[in-house]
N, C-alpha and C positions, 0 to 999 in steps of 0.2 A: 504494500500500500504506500502511496505517496505520502510522506510525512507532513507535507504542507510547509508553511513558513514557521519560523521560530516564534512569531507573534501569536500564533493560535495552535491549539491542539487538534483542531478539526482538519480532516483531509482536504486536499485540493479537489480530489475526485471521489465523490461519495459512493460510486457504484460498487467498488470492490468491498468496502466495509459493509454496504447494504447487503451484498450477497453473503458475506460472512454472518451477518446478523440473522438472515433467514435460515442459514444452515444451523446456527446455534438453536434457534427456536424449534426447528424440525427435530434436532437431536433431543431437546428437552421433552418434547411431546413423545418421541419414541421411547425415551427412558421411562416416562410415566406409564405409557400404554403397556409396556412390557415388564414393569417392575416385579410383578408376581413371578416371572419365570427365572429370575436371577436369585442369587443368595441373599439372605436378609442382610448379612454383614460379612465382610471379608477382611482378614488381617492384612496389613501392608507388608509386602516382602522387603527384604533388606535394601534392595537396589532403589526402591521407591523412597524409603526413609532417607537413604544416603543422598538422594537427588535434592533434598531440601537444604543441604549444607552448601549453599552457593553465596557468592559475594553480592554486595549491593550493585544493582545494574546501573552503570553510568551512562551507557548508550541505550537506544531503543531497540526493540525487537518487533518484527512484523506481527501484526495481530493474528494472522493465520497460525504462526508458530506459537504464539502465546496460548491460543486456544487449543492447539494440539497438545501442549504441555498440560493444560487443564484436564483434557480428556484422559491423559495418561496418568497423572499424579493425583488428581483430586476426585474426578467424577466416580471412579470405581470404588472409592474408599470412604464414602460418607458414613454417617451414623446408622443408616438403614431404616429410619423411621417412616419412610414412604411405603415400605413393604408390609403386606397384610399380616405377616407372622412376626413383626416386631412387637413384642408384648412385654418387654422388660421394664419400660418406664412409661409414665403417662404423657406420651407424645401424640399429637395429632399427625395425620398422614399427609397434610397439605392437599391442595387441589390445583387443577390447571388454571382456574380463575385467579386464585391467589398468586400463582406464579406470574401470570400476565399483569396482575395489579402491581407487583413489585417492579416489573419492567416499566410500567407507566409512571409509577411514582419516581423511579430513578430518572426517567426522561424529563419529568417536570422539575426535579431538583428543588423542591420547596423546602424552605426552613420554616418549621411549624412551631417556633418558639413564640411567635406573635405576629402583629401587623394584620392588615385587612386584606385577606385573599381567600379564595374559595376553599383551599385545603383546611383552613381553620374552621370554616362552617361545616365541612365534612366531618371533622373530628367531633365537633359539638353535637352533631346529629348522632354519631355513633355513641357518644356518652349518654345522650337522652335515651337511645334504644337500650343501652346497657342498664340504665336505671330501671327502665320498664321491665326488663328481663328478670332482674333480681328483686323487684317489688318495691323499690324506692321511688320517691316522687321524681317526675321528669324534670323538675327544677333543680335537681341535685347537680353538683359540679363533678368534674372528673377529668381524667386524662387517659389516653392510650399510651402505655408505657412498654418497657421491654418485657416485663413479665410480672408475676405475682410477688416475687422477691422485692422488686422496686415498688410495687403497689403497696405492699405491707409496710415498707419503710416510710412511704409518704403518709400512710395512715397513722403510724406511730408519731411522726412529727406533728401531724394535725392534732392528735390526742394530747401530746405533750404541751402544745401551745394553748389548747383549750383548757387544760388543767392548771398550768402555771402562769398563764397570761403572756401577752406579747413580749414582755421584758425578757423572757427566757431566750429569745432569739439573740438578744444583745449580751445578756449577762451569763447565759448558760444555766444549767440546773443548780449549780452551786451546792449548797448543803441540803437541798430538798431531797427527800428520800422517796422519790416516785417509784411506784411498784406496779407491775403488770402481771397478768395471769393468763395461762394457756394450758391446755392439756398436755400430758406426756406424749401424746401422738401428734402434737403440732409440728409443723415444718421447722427445720433448723433456722430458716431465715427470720423467724420472729425474734430469737435471741440476738441474731446478727443486727437486726434493725434497732434494737435497744442499744446495742453496742455502738453502732454508727450514730445514733441520736444523742450520744453523750450521757445516756442514762446508765448504761452498763448492763451487760448480759446477766449479771447476778441479780438484777432487779426483777428478773422474770421468775415467777413462782410456777413451777410445773405441777399441775393438779393430776392426781391419779385418774385412771380410766376404769370404767366398768368392764364387764366381760365382753361387751360388744365393741369396746374400743372408744366409747364416748366419755367425755369429761364427767367426772363424779361431781354433780352440782352441790351436793351436801358438803363435800370436801372443799369446794370452791368457797362456799359461805364461811366455813371454818377458817380457811386461810386468810380471807379478807378481814374477819373479825380479829384474828390473832395479830395480823400486821397493824391494824388500827390501834390495838392495845399497846403495841410496841413502838408507837409513834411514827410508823411509816405512813406513806400517802398513796393508797391505791388510786389508780387513775384510769386503768385500761384493762379490759378483758377481751382476749382474742378467742373466739369460738372457731372450730374447724368444721367445715362442711365438705367432707370427703378427705379423710386423712391419707397421708402419703403412703403409709404402710398397708392398710387394709381397706381404705375407703370409708371409714367410719364417719358418722355425722353426729356432732354434739347435739344435745337437747336445746335447740336454739330458743324456743319460747321460755324455757326455764332460765337460761343464761341471760336472756333479755330482761327477765324479771329481776334477777339479782342486780344487774347493771342499773336498772331504773330505781331500785330501792336504795342503792348506795351512790347514785349519780355518777356512775363510771361510764367511760366511753365504751360502747359496744361495737367491736369490730369483728367481721367475719372473714376468715381466710377460706374462700370458696374456690380455690385455684382451678379445679376442674368441675366441682359440683355445681357451680352456678349455672353452667350451660344446661345441665340436666333439668333445670326449671322450665326449659322450653318444651318439655314433655309433660302433657297432662297427667300421665301415669306416674311420673317421678316427682313432679312438683310438690305434692304433699309431704314428701320426705324432708323438705327444706322449709317447712312452715316455721315462721319466726324470723326469717331473714329480713322480712319487711320492716322489722323493728330496729335494724342495725343503724348505727351512726355512719358506718362506712363498710364497704365490701370490696375485696380484692379478688380478682380472678383472671384466668387466661383465656383468650380467644384461640391460642395456638394449641389447645388441647382438644376438647370435644367439638369445638366449632370448626376445627380443621384448617384454621388460618395458618399460613406459612409463618415460620419463626422469623422474628419474634413479635408477639402482640399480646400484652397483658392489659389490664384495665383497673383503675381505682375509681370508685364512685363514692362521693361524700354527701350525706344528706344536707348538711348545713354549708352552703357555698361560702358564706361569710367567714365561718370558722376555718374552712379550707384555705381561703385566700389569705387570712390573717397569718397563716403559718409560713407563707412564702413570698407574698408581694413585697417588692422593693423598687424604689425609683432610682434612675440613673439618667444623667443628662443625655447620653446617646440613645437612650430608650424612651425618649420623650413621646408621650401619647398626644394625639390630636383628634379633633372631632371629624375631620375629613382627610382624604388622602390615604396613602399607604400606611401611615402611622396611626390610623384610626382602628376601630374594632375592639376597643377595650371591653372586658378584661382579656388579657392575652394568656395563652397557656402557661407561660413562664410564671404567671402569678399563682399557679396552683401546683408547681413542682420545681425540682432543682435544676432542670435543664433549660437553657436558652436555645442551644443548637439542637434541633429535633427534626428527624426525617418525617416524611409523610406516611407514617406507619398506619394511620387510620384508613388509608385508601383500600388496602387489601381486606380489612375488616368490613368496610362499607360494601365493597364489591361482592364479598362472600355472602353477607347477609342479604343483599339485594338479589343475588343470583339464585341462592338455594332456599332462602326463607327460614325462619326459626322453626317452623313446624317440621321441616325435613331434617334439620339439625337435631331437633328433639328426638326424632325417630332413630337417628344414629345412636344417641345416648341410650335409648331403650334397647336397641339391638345389642349394644355393647354389654349391657347388664344381662341380657338373655344369654349371650355367649358365656358370661361368667357363671351363670347358673348351670348351663349345660356342662361346662368343665367341672364344676363342683359335683354334679351328679355322677359324672364319669369317674371321678376320683373316689367317690363313696362306693362305687361298684367294683373298684379295682383293689384287691388285697395288698398289692405292692405299693400303693399310694395312700397318703393320709392327708386329709384336709386339716390344716394347721390353725386356721382362724375363721371367724364368721365371714360370710360374703355379704357385705352391705350394699355394694353397688356393682362395680366392674372389676374389682381386684380379687384375685384368688391366690391365697398363700397355701402351699402344700409341700409335702416331703415325699421322697422315695424312701421306702423302708424295707428291711432294716438298713438304716444308713446314718452315718455320722454327719456332723456339720461339714466336715471336709468333703464328704461324698456329695452333699448337695452343691457345694461350690464347684466341685469337679464336673458334675453333670451340667450345671449352667455354662461353664466355660467350654465344655465339649460341644454343646449345641450351638453356642455362638461361633466358635471357630469353624464348625462344619457348615454354617450358614443356613441350617435347617429352620431354626426358630430362635428368637432371642427372648430369654427369660432373664430376670434379675434376681438378686438375693436381698433379703432383709432379715432382721432379727425380730422375732415375735415370741414373747414370754420366755426369753432366754435361749431360744433355738434359732439356728440358721435355717431359713426356709426358702424355697423357690417361690417366685412371685410372677404372676401373669397379670398384666394390666390391659384390658380390652378398651381401646380408644379409636383405633384406625377405622375409618369408614370402609376400607377395602376388605377388612377381615370378614370371612364367612364361616359357616359351620365346619367346612372341611379343614380350615385352619385350626379351629378348636380341637377337632379330633386328632390333628397332627401333633398337638402338644403332648397328649397322652402317649401316643406311639413313640415319639422321640424321647421322652423322659424314661419310659420303660426300657427302651433299647439301650440307652446310655447307662441307666442304673444297673441293668442286668450285666452289661460289660464290666462295670466296676465291681459288682458283687462276685462275678466269676474270677476276675483278676485277684481279688482279695482271697478268695477260696484257694486258688492255686498257690498264692504266696504262703498262706497258712499251711497248706499241705507240704510245701517244700521245706518249711521250717520245722 
């Protein structure tokens, strides 16, 4: 390709780059259309790893050659979450529409930190839709962010400012002993959010869970009362709607009642559970979320939006803005022109430079509709129930935890923790199916999370067959080793 003049990075002749772009798009469609027929994941060979040890490029390389390198070093070695048998973690599978939306957003190159342009209105509409989805008022504020980790961090900062006043932004928490509460099953990002907020991860009280993996509300009440007696300052309770380990849902109405009684900020981490509210069959499981002061969740999970796309919704827009808004001469706001459109997204979060992340969410919801997305969540839960039933019928397998939504934790037996880990690694390396591991009640267990819209019943059945085959191989190997000794 003609490099053009040094004054611009555009080509003098667009035809060659246009042809390459069409080839890239065709390749992406081919990859998605045939994703089922390849391995879920493949390890990188040594020569591919070694190829990444190169010097900083001082001169340019022809785009055709750069793309060829991408096809050789990157495309075959992704995380694998587009594949219908990627069941290890709660990842959506992405969609062709989301892929195209990413391309459109990159072409527009919008900075969505502020100012008066259509991408800002698009994000505001997505936030209104998100509020409606989780049962909060459509006047709620919010942002499309990288993921629930960032969304939870924003919620902690808003709750901190609401409890300690605007001065906390200038003076810090000082000697105030702010204290937060979440279940033992809460995501690790809650503690990290308190850490980053300057409150400290030790300020998080982890509340025991019941047999179903939900927060023990009586224990929550006791912890709050004890901390108050000790001179601490409870300010936030984080309920989980779909725990990372087993998909458990806290008793949201009961937690909401405790928060109302003690005037605490009620936040819900609904990383993947929130999207299930688009299903009439699953929505009752999340009753009580409508009482939340804030909700964090991901579109890149059950809504199948391409990574990354999380969301924070805050009931009180004034409280939300009070935690972030700040003026600067170069960010002057006007009533007309490009500097109009107040408030800006930067008034509700830490980032001024923000990509047009909302476009892929908007196009996904517009194209497929929430009814269809809700049915994907229903089907995922049906897959989990199918797998659980198959496990119950198989003597060599054991269901290790209750199945609340879409996550199944189980073991090969008889098998040690090391054997469960070996089975998971074998399946991943073979590319047959990707399962993950977690710890439940002191045991290492296999974990299958059904999220991908491409997964069907044949993929569910393949899990059992693959685990049994791997488990039998390890059992036979151990028996041979024992006999030899």
